[in-house]
C-alpha positions, 0 to 999 in steps of 0.5 A, a space after each residue: 857841676 857840683 853836688 851837695 848832699 841834701 835833698 829828696 831820698 830815692 825809693 827803696 826799689 831804686 836804691 836796691 837797683 843801684 846796690 850792686 853797682 854801688 858796692 865796688 865804688 866803695 872799695 877805696 884806699 884813702 891817704 891823708 897826706 897833709 895836716 895843715 895849719 896856716 895863717 896869712 896869705 898862702 897858696 897850693 897848686 895841685 896837679 891832676 892825679 890820674 885816672 882812678 884817683 880822687 882828691 879831698 880837702 877837709 876844713 877843720 878851722 877857718 876858711 879857704 878858697 878852691 879854684 879849678 880851671 874853667 870853673 868858679 871858686 869854691 869857698 870852704 868853711 870849717 866843717 866843710 869837706 870837698 871831694 874831687 872824684 876825678 882828681 882835677 888839677 886845682 889851687 887851694 888858697 887863703 882868702 887873704 890877698 897878697 904874696 904867699 908866705 913861706 911854709 915849713 914842712 915836717 914829716 910825722 907818722 907818715 903825714 906832712 905837718 905843714 905850717 906857715 912861718 911868722 903868721 898866726 894860724 887861722 885855718 886848718 885843713 886835712 888834705 889827701 887823696 884816695 884811689 877808686 880800686 875799680 875805676 875801669 869797671 864802674 860807670 858810676 865813677 865816671 858819672 860822679 860830678 866834678 865835686 861833692 861838697 859836704 857842709 856839716 856846720 849847723 846841720 844836726 842830720 850831719 852830726 855823724 860826719 862832723 864827729 868823724 872829721 873831728 876824730 880824724 883831726 884829733 888822731 893826727 894831732 895826738 901823733 901816736 904810733 899808727 895814727 895815720 892808719 887809724 885816720 885813714 880808716 876813719 876817712 874811708 868810713 867818712 867817704 863811703 858814707 858821703 858817696 852812699 848818701 850822694 848816690 841815694 839822693 834824688 837831688 844829687 848828680 846830673 842826668 847821668 846819675 838819674 839814668 843809672 837809676 832806670 834799668 833800661 837807660 842804665 844799660 845804654 849809659 853803661 854801654 856808652 861809657 864802656 865804648 865812648 869812641 864808638 860812632 853810636 846810632 839811636 838804633 844801636 842804643 835801642 838794641 842795647 836797651 832792649 826797647 824801641 827807639 821811641 820808648 828809649 827816647 821817652 825814657 831818656 827825656 823823662 830821666 834826663 830831660 834830653 834825647 839819647 843823642 844829645 845826652 851822648 854829645 853832652 857826656 862826651 864833653 863832660 868826660 873830656 873835661 874831667 879827663 883834661 882836668 884830672 889827668 896829664 894824658 895828651 889832648 889828642 889821645 883824650 879826643 880820640 877816646 871820647 869820640 872826637 875825630 881830632 884834637 881840633 874837633 874837641 877844641 871847637 866843641 869845648 869852646 862852644 860849651 865852656 868858652 875855653 880851649 882844652 889846655 886851659 883846663 889844666 893847672 901848670 906844675 908837677 904837684 905841690 909848689 915848694 913853700 905852699 900848703 895843702 
C-alpha cells in the first residue's frame, strides 16, 4: 500500500492524542549516500536494510522507475520524494529499456558521486537511508505504509518541501567542507515534516493508522504489535482495551471497517510482507514472530493474499550492483 501526503486534516484533539507517540518517531539519523547524475539506460538493486532502517530517493531532475517484489512499478518525476519506511528491497532504473550502462563513482565529502559513462545526463537523484532510533518501541513505525510519496511539482502548498530538496541538492553540488552534514540536517527536517504531515492526514495510511487515533483501539493495536506471535482471542483484546467485546468490535468496524480478529490476520500478513522485503531474516523466523505455526503456514497465507511465495518478496544481491546507480 502507498500513501501520498494530501487529504483531510485530523482534528486538533486527535492530533494531540498522537503527539506523545509521534515525537519518538521523529528521532531519525539520515545518511545521504549517493548523488547521481544519469543518462541512457541504468539500473540499481537495493537489498533490504534491516529493521529500523528506511530508504529514500529524491528526484531533482528527470524521471525514473522504482520496482519492488510483489508490487507494481512506481514512477518518480522531478520534485518527487519516495520514502520506503521499512527498508524494502527494491530496484531503481531508468525508463529507457536496454542493457544498463557503465557508472563511474567518485567519493566527495563522504557522498558517492555517480555518473553514467558516455551518456548524456537526463536524470538526477539523491539517495540514501535513515535509522529510526526507536524502531523497537514505537508502534507507529510498524503501522507506516510500504511507501510514502511526496510529489512537490505544481503544488504551491508543498513549496517548503521543494525548497528543502533544492537546498540539499545545491549543498552537495557545491562540494564545500561539511556539505554532507549540512545536507543530512536539511534531509532530517524534510523527513520529519513528511512524517508529521502523513500522520496528521486523515486520508493517509491504512486501518492501523486510523485505529491508533482512537484511545480504545490504540491500546489493542499497541499490545498486538508488542506480541504479534501470541494466540490472541477477542476476550483478551477486550481486556486490553478496557471495554466489552461488543464495544471493541464496533470501534474496530468504525475505524478500520473490519472486526478485531480480521484486523489481526491482516496485520500479521502485512508485517510479514514488510519483514520479508525489508530484512534478510530467515522466513521461518519471521513466520514464528508474526504468529504463524510454520513457514509453510505463512507461505500458504501469502499465496492466498498476494499470489506469491515469501521468497519472491526479496531482491537477490548483497546491495548495490557494481556499475549501477542510485
